[in-house]
C-alpha positions in Angstrom: 0.0 0.0 0.0 1.4 3.3 -0.9 1.8 5.9 1.9 2.7 9.6 1.4 6.1 10.5 2.6 4.7 13.1 5.0 2.4 10.5 6.7 5.2 8.1 7.2 7.3 10.9 8.8 4.5 11.6 11.3 4.2 7.9 12.3 8.0 7.7 12.8 7.9 10.8 15.0 5.1 9.5 17.3 6.8 6.1 17.6 10.1 7.6 18.6 8.3 9.8 21.2 6.5 6.8 22.7 9.7 4.9 22.9 11.5 7.8 24.7 8.6 8.2 27.1 8.7 4.5 28.0 12.5 4.6 28.6 12.1 7.7 30.8 9.5 6.0 33.0 11.7 3.0 33.3 14.7 5.1 34.3 12.7 7.1 36.9 11.4 3.8 38.4 14.9 2.5 38.7 16.1 5.7 40.3 13.3 5.7 42.8 13.9 2.0 43.6 17.6 2.8 44.1 16.8 5.7 46.3 14.5 3.6 48.4 17.2 1.0 49.0 20.0 3.5 49.8 20.5 4.0 53.5 21.1 7.5 55.0 24.6 7.8 56.5 25.3 10.6 59.0 28.8 11.8 60.1 29.0 12.2 63.9 31.2 13.6 66.6 32.2 10.9 69.1 34.3 10.7 72.2 36.0 7.4 73.2 35.8 6.4 76.8 39.5 5.9 77.6 39.6 5.4 81.4 37.7 5.8 84.6 38.5 8.6 87.1 39.4 7.6 90.7 40.1 11.1 91.8 37.5 13.9 91.8 38.1 17.6 91.9 35.9 19.6 94.2 35.6 23.3 93.5 33.8 26.0 95.5 33.7 29.8 95.3 34.0 32.0 98.3 35.3 35.4 99.4 38.6 36.5 101.0 38.1 37.8 104.6 40.2 38.5 107.7 40.6 35.6 110.0 39.4 37.8 112.9 36.6 40.3 112.4 35.4 42.5 115.4 31.8 43.7 115.6 32.4 46.8 117.8 29.6 48.4 119.8 29.2 50.7 122.7 29.2 49.3 126.2 26.5 51.7 127.2 23.3 52.8 125.4 22.5 56.2 124.0 22.1 58.4 120.9 25.0 58.5 118.5 26.2 62.1 118.1 29.3 61.6 116.0 30.8 59.0 113.6 34.4 59.5 112.7 35.2 56.5 110.3 33.9 55.3 107.0 34.0 51.9 105.3 37.5 51.2 104.1 39.3 53.4 106.6 42.3 52.0 108.4 42.4 52.3 112.1 45.0 51.9 114.8 44.7 51.0 118.5 42.9 53.8 120.3 41.5 55.5 117.2 38.0 57.0 117.8 35.2 55.4 115.7 32.0 57.0 117.1 30.6 58.8 120.1 27.3 58.8 121.8 25.7 61.6 123.9 27.5 61.6 127.3 25.3 64.2 129.1 23.4 61.7 131.3 26.5 59.8 132.2 28.4 63.0 133.1 25.5 63.9 135.4 25.7 60.5 136.9 29.4 61.2 137.7 28.5 64.4 139.4 25.9 62.6 141.5 28.2 59.8 142.4 30.9 62.3 143.3 28.5 64.2 145.6 27.5 60.9 147.3 31.1 60.1 147.9 31.7 63.5 149.5 28.7 63.0 151.8 30.0 59.5 152.7 33.4 60.9 153.5 31.9 63.5 155.8 29.8 60.8 157.5 33.0 58.7 158.1 34.7 61.7 159.7 31.7 62.3 162.0 31.4 58.7 163.2 35.1 58.5 163.6 35.0 61.3 166.1 32.2 59.6 168.0 34.1 56.3 168.1 37.3 58.0 169.3 35.3 59.8 172.0 33.6 56.6 173.1 37.0 54.9 173.3 38.4 57.7 175.6 35.3 57.6 177.8 35.6 53.8 178.1 39.2 54.1 179.2 38.2 56.5 182.0 35.2 54.3 183.0 32.7 57.1 182.0 31.1 54.9 179.2 30.1 51.4 179.0 31.4 48.8 176.6 28.1 48.7 174.8 28.3 52.4 174.0 31.8 51.9 172.6 30.7 48.9 170.5 27.9 50.9 169.1 30.2 53.7 168.0 32.6 51.2 166.4 29.7 49.6 164.5 28.5 53.1 163.2 32.0 53.8 162.0 32.3 50.5 160.1 28.9 51.2 158.5 30.0 54.6 157.4 33.2 53.3 156.0 31.3 50.6 153.9 29.0 53.4 152.6 32.0 55.4 151.6 33.6 52.5 149.8 30.3 51.9 147.9 30.2 55.5 146.9 33.8 55.2 145.6 32.8 52.2 143.5 29.7 54.0 142.2 31.8 57.0 141.2 34.3 54.8 139.4 31.5 53.0 137.5 30.0 56.3 136.5 33.3 57.6 135.3 33.8 54.4 133.2 30.5 54.9 131.6 31.5 58.3 130.5 34.6 56.7 128.9 32.4 54.0 127.2 30.5 56.8 125.4 33.5 56.8 123.0 33.9 53.8 120.7 37.6 53.2 120.0 39.5 50.5 118.1 41.4 48.1 120.3 43.3 46.4 117.4 44.6 47.7 114.1 42.5 46.8 111.0 40.2 48.0 108.3 36.6 49.1 108.7 34.4 46.8 106.6 30.9 47.7 107.7 29.0 50.5 109.3 25.8 49.4 111.0 24.7 52.6 112.8 24.9 56.3 112.0 24.5 59.7 113.7 21.1 60.2 115.3 20.4 56.6 115.9 19.8 55.3 119.4 21.6 52.1 120.1 21.7 49.7 123.0 24.7 48.4 124.7 26.4 45.8 122.6 24.7 46.7 119.4 27.2 46.4 116.5 28.1 49.8 115.2 31.1 49.1 113.0 33.0 45.9 111.9 36.7 46.0 111.8 38.7 43.3 110.0 41.9 42.8 112.0 45.1 43.1 110.1 47.1 39.9 109.7 46.2 36.4 108.5 43.5 36.2 105.7 41.3 33.3 104.8 38.7 32.1 102.3 35.2 31.1 103.5 33.2 28.7 101.3 29.9 26.9 101.7 30.1 23.2 101.2 26.9 21.0 100.7 26.3 18.2 103.2 26.9 15.6 100.5 30.6 16.7 100.3 31.4 17.9 103.7 32.8 14.5 104.7 35.7 15.2 102.3 36.9 18.2 104.2 38.9 18.1 107.5 41.2 20.5 109.3 44.7 20.4 107.7 43.5 19.3 104.3 45.7 21.0 101.6 43.8 22.8 98.9 44.6 25.1 95.9 43.2 28.6 95.9 42.7 30.7 92.8 41.8 34.4 92.7 39.2 35.4 90.0 40.7 38.9 89.5 44.2 37.4 88.8 44.0 34.2 86.7 47.8 33.7 87.0 47.7 33.8 90.8 47.5 30.3 92.5 48.1 29.8 96.2 48.5 26.8 98.4 46.0 26.9 101.3 45.0 24.7 104.2 41.6 24.0 105.7 41.6 25.6 109.1 38.1 25.1 110.4 35.0 23.0 109.4 31.7 24.0 110.9 30.2 21.5 113.2 26.6 22.1 112.0 24.9 23.2 108.9 23.4 26.7 108.3 19.7 26.6 109.0 18.7 28.3 105.7 21.2 27.1 103.1 21.9 23.7 104.7 25.5 24.1 103.8 28.6 23.9 106.1 31.0 26.8 106.4 34.6 25.9 105.7 37.5 28.3 106.4 40.7 28.0 104.5 43.9 29.8 105.6 45.7 31.9 103.0 49.4 32.6 102.9 50.4 36.2 103.3 50.3 37.8 99.8 49.9 41.5 99.2 48.0 40.9 95.9 45.1 39.3 97.8 42.8 41.9 99.2 39.8 41.5 101.5 36.5 40.9 99.7 38.1 39.3 96.6 36.4 36.3 95.1 38.4 33.1 95.4 38.0 29.5 94.2 39.0 26.6 96.5 39.8 23.3 94.8 40.4 20.1 96.6 41.1 16.5 95.4 39.2 13.6 96.8 38.9 9.9 96.0 35.8 8.3 94.6 34.1 5.4 96.3 32.5 4.7 92.9 34.6 5.1 89.7 33.0 7.3 87.0 33.6 8.6 83.5 32.8 12.1 82.2 31.2 12.8 78.9 30.2 16.1 77.3 26.9 17.5 78.3 25.9 17.5 74.7 26.2 13.7 74.6 23.4 13.3 77.2 19.9 12.6 75.9 16.6 11.4 77.3 14.4 8.5 76.5 11.1 7.6 78.3 12.1 10.1 81.0 15.5 8.4 81.7 19.0 9.7 80.8 20.7 7.9 77.9 23.7 8.2 75.6 24.1 7.0 72.0 26.9 4.4 71.6 28.4 3.6 68.2 28.8 -0.1 67.3 32.2 -0.3 65.6 31.3 -3.5 63.7 28.0 -2.4 62.1 28.8 1.4 62.3 25.3 2.0 63.7 24.2 3.7 66.9 22.1 2.3 69.8 20.7 4.1 72.9 22.1 3.0 76.2 20.7 4.1 79.7 23.2 5.5 82.1 23.4 6.5 85.8 24.5 10.0 86.5 26.5 11.2 89.4 26.6 15.0 89.0 27.3 17.8 86.6 30.6 19.6 86.1 31.5 22.8 84.3 32.4 20.9 81.1 30.3 17.7 81.2 28.4 15.2 83.2 29.8 12.3 85.4 28.5 8.8 84.7 28.8 6.0 87.2 27.2 3.2 85.3 26.3 2.3 81.7 29.6 3.0 79.9 32.7 0.9 79.5 36.3 1.7 78.5 36.5 1.8 74.7 32.9 2.8 74.0 32.3 5.4 71.3 29.7 7.9 72.5 28.0 10.4 70.2 29.0 13.8 71.5 26.8 16.1 69.4 23.6 15.9 67.4 21.9 13.4 69.6 18.5 14.8 68.6 19.0 13.3 65.2 19.9 9.8 66.4 17.6 6.8 66.2 18.4 3.1 67.0 20.3 1.3 64.2 21.0 4.6 62.4 24.0 4.3 60.0 26.9 6.6 60.8 30.4 7.2 59.5 33.4 6.8 61.7 37.1 6.7 61.1 39.3 3.7 61.7 41.8 6.0 63.4 40.0 7.3 66.5 42.1 9.1 69.0 41.9 7.7 72.6 40.9 10.7 74.6 40.5 10.9 78.4 36.8 10.7 79.2 37.3 12.9 82.2 38.3 15.8 79.9 34.9 15.7 78.2 36.4 16.4 74.7 35.2 15.2 71.3 36.4 15.2 67.8 34.6 15.0 64.4 35.1 11.5 63.0 34.4 11.1 59.3 
């Protein structure tokens, strides 16, 4: 049958297009099938558990203070009329700190002085009576009972005079006590009362840090206080001077916990160093043994599953990850301490745990650096 050339060209074009379409569909199907069978592989950061730590570092922050601090107050009550010192002033023995109104106490001195004068006159009078009774008794003009009565009156007058002397001395002392003076050299650290305030005897008016030995006071929780004892050597760092490190010794451990914070006060003696000033912030570090060995991993390696802490461990053979529950001890500045669940040589995913699922394929290197688990470091393994 004869076909025009144009008609045959059209049939050839449609056949070619149909063939190309069929091939495209086949190729797309193969690509989708290949994509479905290809597993996702994720590069991960891991840290290898190298060893367990048998020594733990305890670190607490505190402030530098004088070993002896005096809370000075008046020995008598009254209204403060003068305050001489301010916070930060250096004082010497005998320096005036503050003064209260001494008017009433000066009047008491005058009254006591007048009472003493009266008592002295009374003693003189009864002494004359006693001497006269003694003379009359010698001449048999007075009885023994009269003489004894004169002697008794004299003794009573003498006792009254002695009491008046003591009252005068006490009143004079109270006038002296209206001036608050420093009895040891030091630095004024606190002012608790000011001019115009009425204070009672013993009420702290100023605090003076006595010059001499300094110390650091830290608060230690009850879970760690058993690790501190008097004489324990510690290392002290000063925040304001990163290069300054001092060797200190625990001087005192409180016998009871603070009622509010439930922590124990620990005082650490400092060596004499002019660079250390009162009020500076210091860090006290001590080493202690562990009853239960632990390893440290980065905080980023910690995850949670069903409300329990877990880490993701890489299986070297299959190069997949599996979740593993762990038991935590506590947290540090650069990681978390684990007491159970990890073994030496385990590869723990250190970052990207939110993307991990059980049996997920990951890429790791055959040359993995053995790093100390206590350092809490990690490196990218490809």
